[in-house]
Backbone as a printed PyTorch tensor [residue, N CA C, xyz], in Angstrom:
tensor([[[  8.0810,   9.2490, -38.3690],
         [  8.2410,   9.3870, -36.9510],
         [  8.0340,   8.0570, -36.2200]],

        [[  7.3440,   7.1490, -36.8510],
         [  7.1660,   5.8340, -36.2390],
         [  8.5020,   5.1100, -36.1130]],

        [[  9.4780,   5.5370, -36.9140],
         [ 10.7940,   4.8880, -36.8300],
         [ 11.4240,   5.1120, -35.4600]],

        [[ 11.0880,   6.2210, -34.7810],
         [ 11.6130,   6.4460, -33.4430],
         [ 11.0620,   5.4250, -32.4550]],

        [[  9.8230,   5.0520, -32.6390],
         [  9.2360,   4.0260, -31.7860],
         [  9.9560,   2.7090, -32.0270]],

        [[ 10.2000,   2.3920, -33.2880],
         [ 10.9100,   1.1560, -33.5990],
         [ 12.3470,   1.1990, -33.1020]],

        [[ 12.9710,   2.3620, -33.1330],
         [ 14.3190,   2.4940, -32.5820],
         [ 14.3190,   2.2500, -31.0760]],

        [[ 13.3040,   2.7560, -30.3850],
         [ 13.1890,   2.5050, -28.9550],
         [ 13.0280,   1.0150, -28.6690]],

        [[ 12.1870,   0.3680, -29.4520],
         [ 11.9770,  -1.0710, -29.2730],
         [ 13.2770,  -1.8160, -29.5190]],

        [[ 13.9610,  -1.4940, -30.6060],
         [ 15.2230,  -2.1490, -30.9160],
         [ 16.2600,  -1.8890, -29.8290]],

        [[ 16.3480,  -0.6420, -29.3620],
         [ 17.3060,  -0.2710, -28.3360],
         [ 17.0630,  -1.0670, -27.0660]],

        [[ 15.8050,  -1.1840, -26.6560],
         [ 15.4890,  -1.9070, -25.4340],
         [ 15.7750,  -3.3930, -25.5710]],

        [[ 15.3820,  -3.9750, -26.6860],
         [ 15.5560,  -5.4140, -26.8580],
         [ 17.0010,  -5.8060, -27.1250]],

        [[ 17.8500,  -4.8440, -27.4870],
         [ 19.2440,  -5.1630, -27.7520],
         [ 20.0450,  -5.3460, -26.4720]],

        [[ 19.5250,  -4.8680, -25.3440],
         [ 20.2170,  -5.0710, -24.0860],
         [ 19.8880,  -6.4510, -23.5380]],

        [[ 20.8880,  -7.1390, -23.0320],
         [ 20.5910,  -8.4470, -22.4370],
         [ 19.8020,  -8.2900, -21.1490]],

        [[ 18.9540,  -9.2500, -20.9010],
         [ 18.1060,  -9.2060, -19.7090],
         [ 18.9480,  -9.2780, -18.4380]],

        [[ 20.1560,  -9.7850, -18.5370],
         [ 21.0300,  -9.9240, -17.3850],
         [ 21.3130,  -8.5790, -16.7230]],

        [[ 21.3380,  -7.5120, -17.4670],
         [ 21.5930,  -6.1850, -16.9020],
         [ 20.5700,  -5.8660, -15.8290]],

        [[ 19.3380,  -6.2350, -16.0630],
         [ 18.2710,  -5.8940, -15.1440],
         [ 18.0960,  -6.9010, -14.0180]],

        [[ 18.7050,  -8.0800, -14.1480],
         [ 18.4700,  -9.1130, -13.1500],
         [ 19.4780,  -9.0720, -12.0090]],

        [[ 20.5610,  -8.3070, -12.1250],
         [ 21.5120,  -8.2000, -11.0230],
         [ 20.9800,  -7.2250,  -9.9930]],

        [[ 20.8520,  -7.7280,  -8.7800],
         [ 20.2950,  -6.9300,  -7.6940],
         [ 21.3760,  -6.7570,  -6.6370]],

        [[ 21.5810,  -5.5280,  -6.2150],
         [ 22.4920,  -5.2800,  -5.1190],
         [ 21.7700,  -5.5430,  -3.8130]],

        [[ 22.4670,  -6.1990,  -2.9070],
         [ 21.8860,  -6.4590,  -1.6080],
         [ 22.8980,  -6.0740,  -0.5380]],

        [[ 22.4040,  -5.7180,   0.6300],
         [ 23.2710,  -5.4590,   1.7640],
         [ 23.3240,  -6.7020,   2.6310]],

        [[ 24.5450,  -7.1680,   2.9240],
         [ 24.6420,  -8.3030,   3.8270],
         [ 24.7380,  -7.7800,   5.2540]],

        [[ 24.9710,  -8.6600,   6.2240],
         [ 24.9770,  -8.2630,   7.6310],
         [ 26.0760,  -7.2580,   7.9680]],

        [[ 27.1630,  -7.2700,   7.2080],
         [ 28.2670,  -6.3510,   7.4810],
         [ 28.1040,  -5.0480,   6.6950]],

        [[ 26.9290,  -4.7980,   6.1330],
         [ 26.5990,  -3.5620,   5.3980],
         [ 27.5100,  -3.3180,   4.2060]],

        [[ 27.9110,  -4.3640,   3.5310],
         [ 28.6660,  -4.1860,   2.2910],
         [ 27.8090,  -4.6880,   1.1360]],

        [[ 27.9930,  -4.0820,  -0.0250],
         [ 27.1840,  -4.4410,  -1.1880],
         [ 27.6550,  -5.7620,  -1.7840]],

        [[ 26.7060,  -6.6200,  -2.1340],
         [ 27.0150,  -7.8740,  -2.8180],
         [ 26.0070,  -8.0680,  -3.9360]],

        [[ 26.3900,  -8.8230,  -4.9620],
         [ 25.4550,  -9.2110,  -6.0090],
         [ 24.7140, -10.4490,  -5.5640]],

        [[ 23.4410, -10.5390,  -5.9050],
         [ 22.7180, -11.7740,  -5.6370],
         [ 23.2450, -12.8290,  -6.5980]],

        [[ 23.3360, -14.0300,  -6.1390],
         [ 23.9400, -15.0880,  -6.9440],
         [ 22.9780, -15.5770,  -8.0210]],

        [[ 23.5380, -16.2360,  -8.9970],
         [ 22.7150, -16.7940, -10.0750],
         [ 21.7500, -17.8470,  -9.5300]],

        [[ 22.1700, -18.5820,  -8.5390],
         [ 21.3120, -19.6190,  -7.9710],
         [ 20.0780, -18.9900,  -7.3100]],

        [[ 20.2800, -17.9020,  -6.5680],
         [ 19.1550, -17.2230,  -5.9390],
         [ 18.2100, -16.6460,  -6.9880]],

        [[ 18.7830, -16.0940,  -8.0690],
         [ 17.9540, -15.5440,  -9.1410],
         [ 17.1230, -16.6230,  -9.8100]],

        [[ 17.7220, -17.7930, -10.0350],
         [ 16.9660, -18.8540, -10.6940],
         [ 15.8560, -19.3770,  -9.7890]],

        [[ 16.0830, -19.3890,  -8.4830],
         [ 15.0350, -19.8100,  -7.5480],
         [ 13.9040, -18.7850,  -7.5460]],

        [[ 14.2590, -17.4960,  -7.5310],
         [ 13.2370, -16.4530,  -7.5720],
         [ 12.4290, -16.5260,  -8.8530]],

        [[ 13.1090, -16.7770,  -9.9850],
         [ 12.4210, -16.8490, -11.2650],
         [ 11.4590, -18.0260, -11.3150]],

        [[ 11.8360, -19.1290, -10.6970],
         [ 10.9870, -20.3120, -10.7230],
         [  9.7330, -20.1270,  -9.8820]],

        [[  9.7940, -19.2790,  -8.8590],
         [  8.6770, -19.1310,  -7.9260],
         [  7.7050, -18.0160,  -8.2810]],

        [[  7.9530, -17.2550,  -9.3090],
         [  7.0680, -16.1330,  -9.6090],
         [  6.2160, -16.4090, -10.8440]],

        [[  4.9240, -16.2870, -10.6970],
         [  4.0550, -16.4840, -11.8630],
         [  3.9780, -15.2040, -12.6890]],

        [[  4.3380, -15.2920, -13.9380],
         [  4.2670, -14.1310, -14.8270],
         [  3.6340, -14.6180, -16.1290]],

        [[  2.3200, -14.5980, -16.1410],
         [  1.5870, -15.1080, -17.2880],
         [  1.3740, -14.0180, -18.3200]],

        [[  1.3050, -14.4340, -19.5910],
         [  1.0360, -13.4770, -20.6680],
         [ -0.3750, -12.9310, -20.5710]],

        [[ -1.3250, -13.7790, -20.2360],
         [ -2.7160, -13.3540, -20.1280],
         [ -3.0480, -13.1040, -18.6670]],

        [[ -2.7480, -11.8820, -18.2320],
         [ -3.0140, -11.4880, -16.8550],
         [ -3.4790, -10.0400, -16.8500]],

        [[ -4.1730,  -9.6670, -15.8020],
         [ -4.6730,  -8.3030, -15.6990],
         [ -3.5190,  -7.3100, -15.6630]],

        [[ -2.3840,  -7.7420, -15.1360],
         [ -1.1990,  -6.8840, -15.0680],
         [ -0.7400,  -6.4520, -16.4650]],

        [[ -0.7870,  -7.3700, -17.4130],
         [ -0.3550,  -7.0310, -18.7860],
         [ -1.3420,  -6.0620, -19.4390]],

        [[ -2.6160,  -6.2310, -19.1710],
         [ -3.6240,  -5.3100, -19.6810],
         [ -3.4260,  -3.9170, -19.0920]],

        [[ -3.0780,  -3.8580, -17.8130],
         [ -2.8040,  -2.5720, -17.1770],
         [ -1.5820,  -1.9010, -17.7980]],

        [[ -0.5190,  -2.6520, -18.0140],
         [  0.6840,  -2.0860, -18.6350],
         [  0.3710,  -1.5710, -20.0370]],

        [[ -0.3590,  -2.3580, -20.8090],
         [ -0.7480,  -1.9430, -22.1560],
         [ -1.5720,  -0.6520, -22.1100]],

        [[ -2.5900,  -0.6360, -21.2520],
         [ -3.5030,   0.5130, -21.1810],
         [ -2.7940,   1.7720, -20.7020]],

        [[ -2.0090,   1.6520, -19.6390],
         [ -1.3300,   2.8330, -19.0990],
         [ -0.3160,   3.3940, -20.0880]],

        [[  0.4270,   2.5260, -20.7510],
         [  1.4110,   3.0060, -21.7300],
         [  0.7240,   3.7190, -22.8830]],

        [[ -0.3670,   3.1540, -23.3510],
         [ -1.1170,   3.7730, -24.4380],
         [ -1.6750,   5.1260, -23.9980]],

        [[ -2.2660,   5.1740, -22.8230],
         [ -2.8670,   6.4180, -22.3390],
         [ -1.8200,   7.4810, -22.0040]],

        [[ -0.6840,   7.0840, -21.4480],
         [  0.3790,   8.0520, -21.1750],
         [  0.8970,   8.6440, -22.4740]],

        [[  1.0950,   7.7920, -23.4690],
         [  1.5730,   8.2710, -24.7590],
         [  0.5630,   9.2150, -25.4140]],

        [[ -0.7050,   8.8460, -25.3850],
         [ -1.7420,   9.7070, -25.9670],
         [ -1.8910,  11.0140, -25.1850]],

        [[ -1.7930,  10.9500, -23.8740],
         [ -1.8910,  12.1510, -23.0550],
         [ -0.7310,  13.1080, -23.2830]],

        [[  0.4720,  12.5600, -23.3460],
         [  1.6430,  13.4020, -23.6330],
         [  1.5240,  14.0130, -25.0260]],

        [[  1.0390,  13.2250, -25.9590],
         [  0.8580,  13.7230, -27.3230],
         [ -0.1190,  14.8910, -27.3410]],

        [[ -1.2060,  14.7540, -26.6090],
         [ -2.2100,  15.8230, -26.5440],
         [ -1.6000,  17.1190, -26.0040]],

        [[ -0.8620,  16.9930, -24.9140],
         [ -0.2570,  18.1770, -24.3000],
         [  0.7630,  18.8090, -25.2430]],

        [[  1.6000,  17.9910, -25.8640],
         [  2.6280,  18.5240, -26.7550],
         [  2.0270,  19.2100, -27.9770]],

        [[  0.9420,  18.6640, -28.5040],
         [  0.3400,  19.2290, -29.7170],
         [ -0.5410,  20.4350, -29.3820]],

        [[ -1.4210,  20.2870, -28.4080],
         [ -2.4140,  21.3320, -28.1450],
         [ -1.9530,  22.4290, -27.1960]],

        [[ -1.0110,  22.1470, -26.3350],
         [ -0.5590,  23.1590, -25.3760],
         [  0.7850,  23.7730, -25.7640]],

        [[  1.6240,  23.0030, -26.4540],
         [  2.9490,  23.5020, -26.8280],
         [  3.1100,  23.6970, -28.3310]],

        [[  2.0090,  23.5590, -29.0580],
         [  1.9520,  23.8390, -30.5000],
         [  2.9790,  23.0690, -31.3350]],

        [[  3.2040,  21.8140, -31.0020],
         [  4.0440,  20.9450, -31.8300],
         [  3.1730,  20.2600, -32.8750]],

        [[  3.7780,  19.8040, -33.9510],
         [  3.0510,  19.0240, -34.9340],
         [  2.8170,  17.6070, -34.4360]],

        [[  1.8120,  16.9470, -34.9850],
         [  1.4990,  15.5680, -34.5810],
         [  2.7140,  14.6570, -34.7080]],

        [[  3.3470,  14.7030, -35.8740],
         [  4.4790,  13.8090, -36.1230],
         [  5.7360,  14.2380, -35.3810]],

        [[  5.8560,  15.5160, -35.0970],
         [  7.0150,  15.9990, -34.3610],
         [  6.9520,  15.6270, -32.8810]],

        [[  5.7680,  15.5470, -32.3310],
         [  5.5990,  15.2530, -30.9030],
         [  5.6140,  13.7630, -30.6060]],

        [[  5.4090,  12.9370, -31.6150],
         [  5.3060,  11.4930, -31.4000],
         [  6.5450,  10.8740, -30.7500]],

        [[  7.7620,  11.1830, -31.2000],
         [  8.9270,  10.5660, -30.5450],
         [  9.0290,  10.8960, -29.0540]],

        [[  8.7370,  12.1380, -28.7020],
         [  8.8320,  12.5310, -27.2960],
         [  7.7400,  11.8780, -26.4600]],

        [[  6.5200,  11.8390, -26.9600],
         [  5.4340,  11.2150, -26.1890],
         [  5.6760,   9.7120, -26.0340]],

        [[  6.1960,   9.0730, -27.0720],
         [  6.5120,   7.6450, -26.9860],
         [  7.6540,   7.3920, -26.0110]],

        [[  8.6570,   8.2570, -26.0450],
         [  9.8000,   8.1050, -25.1420],
         [  9.3810,   8.3100, -23.6900]],

        [[  8.5320,   9.2810, -23.4340],
         [  8.0640,   9.5120, -22.0670],
         [  7.2650,   8.3220, -21.5460]],

        [[  6.4280,   7.7470, -22.3830],
         [  5.6470,   6.5860, -21.9830],
         [  6.5460,   5.3780, -21.7450]],

        [[  7.5040,   5.1610, -22.6430],
         [  8.4460,   4.0550, -22.4850],
         [  9.2580,   4.2250, -21.2030]],

        [[  9.7020,   5.4420, -20.9420],
         [ 10.4980,   5.7040, -19.7420],
         [  9.6990,   5.4350, -18.4750]],

        [[  8.4290,   5.8020, -18.4700],
         [  7.5830,   5.5400, -17.3060],
         [  7.4670,   4.0320, -17.0510]],

        [[  7.2710,   3.2580, -18.1190],
         [  7.1790,   1.8090, -17.9650],
         [  8.4890,   1.1900, -17.5120]],

        [[  9.5910,   1.6760, -18.0700],
         [ 10.9070,   1.1570, -17.6930],
         [ 11.2170,   1.4870, -16.2350]],

        [[ 10.9480,   2.7040, -15.8220],
         [ 11.1850,   3.0800, -14.4270],
         [ 10.3220,   2.2740, -13.4680]],

        [[  9.0990,   1.9730, -13.8770],
         [  8.2270,   1.1560, -13.0380],
         [  8.8070,  -0.2440, -12.8660]],

        [[  9.3140,  -0.8160, -13.9520],
         [  9.9050,  -2.1550, -13.8660],
         [ 11.2050,  -2.1510, -13.0590]],

        [[ 12.0170,  -1.1230, -13.2290],
         [ 13.2460,  -1.0270, -12.4300],
         [ 12.9160,  -0.8560, -10.9530]],

        [[ 11.8460,  -0.1320, -10.6510],
         [ 11.3990,  -0.0020,  -9.2710],
         [ 10.9110,  -1.3460,  -8.7390]],

        [[ 10.1790,  -2.0920,  -9.5480],
         [  9.7430,  -3.4310,  -9.1430],
         [ 10.9380,  -4.3280,  -8.8620]],

        [[ 11.9740,  -4.1940,  -9.6730],
         [ 13.1650,  -5.0270,  -9.5340],
         [ 13.9110,  -4.7300,  -8.2400]],

        [[ 13.8130,  -3.5180,  -7.7370],
         [ 14.5600,  -3.1500,  -6.5420],
         [ 13.8880,  -3.6050,  -5.2540]],

        [[ 12.6540,  -4.0510,  -5.3370],
         [ 11.9540,  -4.5270,  -4.1420],
         [ 12.4930,  -5.8600,  -3.6700]],

        [[ 12.1330,  -6.2270,  -2.4600],
         [ 12.6530,  -7.4640,  -1.8650],
         [ 12.2750,  -8.6930,  -2.6860]],

        [[ 11.0230,  -8.8100,  -3.0490],
         [ 10.5670,  -9.9540,  -3.8340],
         [ 10.2430,  -9.5650,  -5.2680]],

        [[ 10.6690,  -8.3910,  -5.6800],
         [ 10.3400,  -7.8960,  -7.0110],
         [ 11.2430,  -8.4680,  -8.0840]],

        [[ 10.8530,  -8.2630,  -9.3150],
         [ 11.6330,  -8.7100, -10.4570],
         [ 11.2760,  -7.8630, -11.6650]],

        [[ 12.1950,  -7.8370, -12.6050],
         [ 12.0000,  -7.1130, -13.8530],
         [ 11.2900,  -8.0520, -14.8230]],

        [[ 10.1240,  -7.6600, -15.2940],
         [  9.3360,  -8.5110, -16.1680],
         [  9.4380,  -8.0440, -17.6200]],

        [[ 10.0410,  -8.8780, -18.4390],
         [ 10.1150,  -8.5750, -19.8650],
         [  8.7230,  -8.6170, -20.4920]],

        [[  7.8480,  -9.4330, -19.9650],
         [  6.4900,  -9.5150, -20.4920],
         [  5.7440,  -8.2020, -20.2490]],

        [[  5.9820,  -7.5890, -19.1120],
         [  5.3750,  -6.2810, -18.8440],
         [  5.9060,  -5.2320, -19.8200]],

        [[  7.1960,  -5.2960, -20.1340],
         [  7.7800,  -4.3380, -21.0690],
         [  7.2400,  -4.5470, -22.4870]],

        [[  6.9920,  -5.7870, -22.8570],
         [  6.3890,  -6.0580, -24.1650],
         [  4.9750,  -5.4640, -24.2130]],

        [[  4.2330,  -5.6030, -23.1110],
         [  2.8890,  -5.0020, -23.0460],
         [  2.9790,  -3.4800, -23.1290]],

        [[  3.9900,  -2.8920, -22.4820],
         [  4.1960,  -1.4440, -22.5850],
         [  4.4610,  -1.0330, -24.0300]],

        [[  5.3370,  -1.7610, -24.7010],
         [  5.6700,  -1.4410, -26.0900],
         [  4.4630,  -1.6160, -27.0080]],

        [[  3.6350,  -2.6090, -26.7240],
         [  2.4230,  -2.7940, -27.5220],
         [  1.4740,  -1.6110, -27.3380]],

        [[  1.3470,  -1.1140, -26.1140],
         [  0.5030,   0.0510, -25.8630],
         [  1.0250,   1.2990, -26.5620]],

        [[  2.3360,   1.4880, -26.5520],
         [  2.9450,   2.6300, -27.2340],
         [  2.7470,   2.5210, -28.7380]],

        [[  2.8650,   1.3120, -29.2700],
         [  2.6730,   1.1030, -30.7080],
         [  1.2350,   1.4080, -31.1120]],

        [[  0.2680,   0.9630, -30.3270],
         [ -1.1320,   1.2500, -30.6290],
         [ -1.3870,   2.7520, -30.5660]],

        [[ -0.7910,   3.4240, -29.5830],
         [ -0.9440,   4.8790, -29.4950],
         [ -0.3460,   5.5600, -30.7220]],

        [[  0.8140,   5.0860, -31.1810],
         [  1.4430,   5.6690, -32.3710],
         [  0.5700,   5.4590, -33.6040]],

        [[ -0.0480,   4.2970, -33.7090],
         [ -0.9410,   4.0260, -34.8370],
         [ -2.1500,   4.9660, -34.7900]],

        [[ -2.7050,   5.1700, -33.5830],
         [ -3.8410,   6.0820, -33.4280],
         [ -3.4320,   7.5050, -33.8180]],

        [[ -2.2720,   7.9210, -33.3780],
         [ -1.7930,   9.2910, -33.6360],
         [ -1.5220,   9.5050, -35.1110]],

        [[ -0.9350,   8.5210, -35.7700],
         [ -0.5480,   8.6760, -37.1740],
         [ -1.6730,   8.3780, -38.1450]],

        [[ -2.8240,   7.9180, -37.6320],
         [ -3.9480,   7.5840, -38.5030],
         [ -4.5190,   8.8640, -39.1060]],

        [[ -4.3800,   8.9820, -40.4030],
         [ -4.9480,  10.1300, -41.1110],
         [ -6.4320,   9.8980, -41.3450]],

        [[ -7.2200,  10.9160, -41.1500],
         [ -8.6640,  10.7650, -41.3030],
         [ -9.0780,  10.8550, -42.7320]]])
């Protein structure tokens, strides 16, 4: 069942980052335009996104806890097996992190952070290891 987690990681990393960096904006005439590459590069240069930041710890922790919480509900409330529930709990946690980043990207000064997504995937992986650990 851990292969589903790896499939999710592979699926996410196989998409180019460019998909997430195009932002629709409304100009003064209320028509949709793409933000230019020059504006994107200026935005990227001005935003600090460090690997060692409290934000990455939060992404790691929340992804791990969401995955473990979903796993608990699926196993104890819906009578699924541990290994059968793992793909769904991992997918739900990954989706929550992805939606959060897409929401960040839609803000005026927001951006999609690949580093945050890596922290999310690390949290999901740790949760999968905890779940699959046989006593």
